[in-house]
C-alpha positions as CSV (number, residue, x, y, z in Angstrom):
1,M,15.0,18.2,-23.1
2,S,16.2,22.1,-23.1
3,L,17.1,23.8,-26.3
4,T,20.7,24.1,-24.7
5,D,20.8,20.2,-25.1
6,N,19.0,19.9,-28.3
7,P,19.3,22.9,-30.8
8,R,16.4,21.7,-33.1
9,P,12.9,22.8,-32.9
10,P,10.6,20.8,-30.5
11,L,8.5,18.2,-32.1
12,P,5.0,19.0,-32.8
13,T,2.5,18.7,-29.8
14,W,0.6,15.7,-31.5
15,I,3.8,13.8,-32.1
16,T,4.6,14.2,-28.3
17,D,1.2,13.2,-27.2
18,A,1.7,9.8,-29.4
19,Y,5.0,9.4,-27.4
20,E,3.1,9.6,-24.2
21,V,0.6,7.2,-25.3
22,L,3.3,4.8,-26.5
23,S,5.7,5.1,-23.7
24,A,2.7,4.2,-21.1
25,Q,1.8,1.2,-23.5
26,I,5.4,0.0,-23.7
27,A,5.8,0.4,-19.8
28,D,2.5,-1.6,-19.1
29,S,2.8,-4.1,-21.8
30,G,4.4,-6.7,-19.8
31,A,6.2,-8.0,-23.0
32,E,9.8,-7.7,-22.1
33,H,12.7,-8.7,-24.2
34,D,16.1,-9.1,-22.7
35,G,14.5,-7.5,-19.7
36,V,13.4,-4.5,-21.2
37,P,9.8,-3.4,-21.7
38,A,9.2,-3.3,-25.7
39,V,6.4,-3.5,-28.2
40,G,6.4,-4.4,-31.8
41,R,6.4,-1.6,-34.4
42,E,3.1,-3.0,-36.0
43,R,1.5,-3.2,-32.7
44,A,2.8,0.3,-31.8
45,V,0.9,1.7,-35.1
46,T,-2.1,-0.2,-34.0
47,I,-2.2,1.5,-30.5
48,L,-1.4,5.0,-32.1
49,T,-4.4,4.6,-34.5
50,G,-6.9,3.1,-31.8
51,V,-6.6,6.1,-29.7
52,E,-9.7,8.4,-30.3
53,E,-8.3,11.5,-28.8
54,L,-5.0,11.3,-31.3
55,A,-7.3,10.6,-34.2
56,L,-4.2,9.3,-36.3
57,E,-4.4,7.6,-39.5
58,R,-2.0,4.7,-40.1
59,V,0.4,6.9,-42.2
60,D,0.3,9.6,-39.2
61,A,1.1,6.9,-36.6
62,E,4.1,5.7,-38.8
63,H,5.4,9.2,-39.2
64,A,5.3,9.9,-35.5
65,I,7.1,6.5,-34.6
66,T,9.8,7.5,-37.3
67,R,10.1,11.0,-35.6
68,L,10.5,9.6,-32.3
69,L,12.9,7.0,-33.4
70,E,15.0,9.8,-35.2
71,R,14.9,12.2,-32.1
72,G,16.0,9.5,-29.8
73,Y,12.5,9.3,-27.9
74,L,12.4,5.6,-28.9
75,Y,14.9,3.2,-30.1
76,E,14.3,-0.3,-32.2
77,V,15.7,-3.7,-31.5
78,D,14.6,-6.4,-33.9
79,G,11.5,-4.8,-34.9
80,E,10.7,-4.0,-31.1
81,L,10.4,-0.4,-29.9
82,R,11.6,0.5,-26.4
83,V,11.7,3.8,-24.7
84,T,14.8,5.5,-24.2
85,S,15.9,6.1,-20.6
86,R,16.3,9.5,-19.7
87,S,19.3,10.6,-17.4
88,D,17.4,13.3,-15.6
């Protein structure tokens, strides 16, 4: 996303790294709800805290998910996180 599309400062690298991990896990999860790949929020926290390279504590993982939701990288339906489709 360029700054002309979004004038807000970019997310910190550790949060975009968390997004890369989550988006791959969601796509590969095999769990679909209404035909859309999804993962439960608690499962997402578990995924992020389990990735050694990220070295996130639970509170950090929850913060990353919140920021990704606020910025539109993810959206939530009935406690399930989904990746927002890009219009590239």
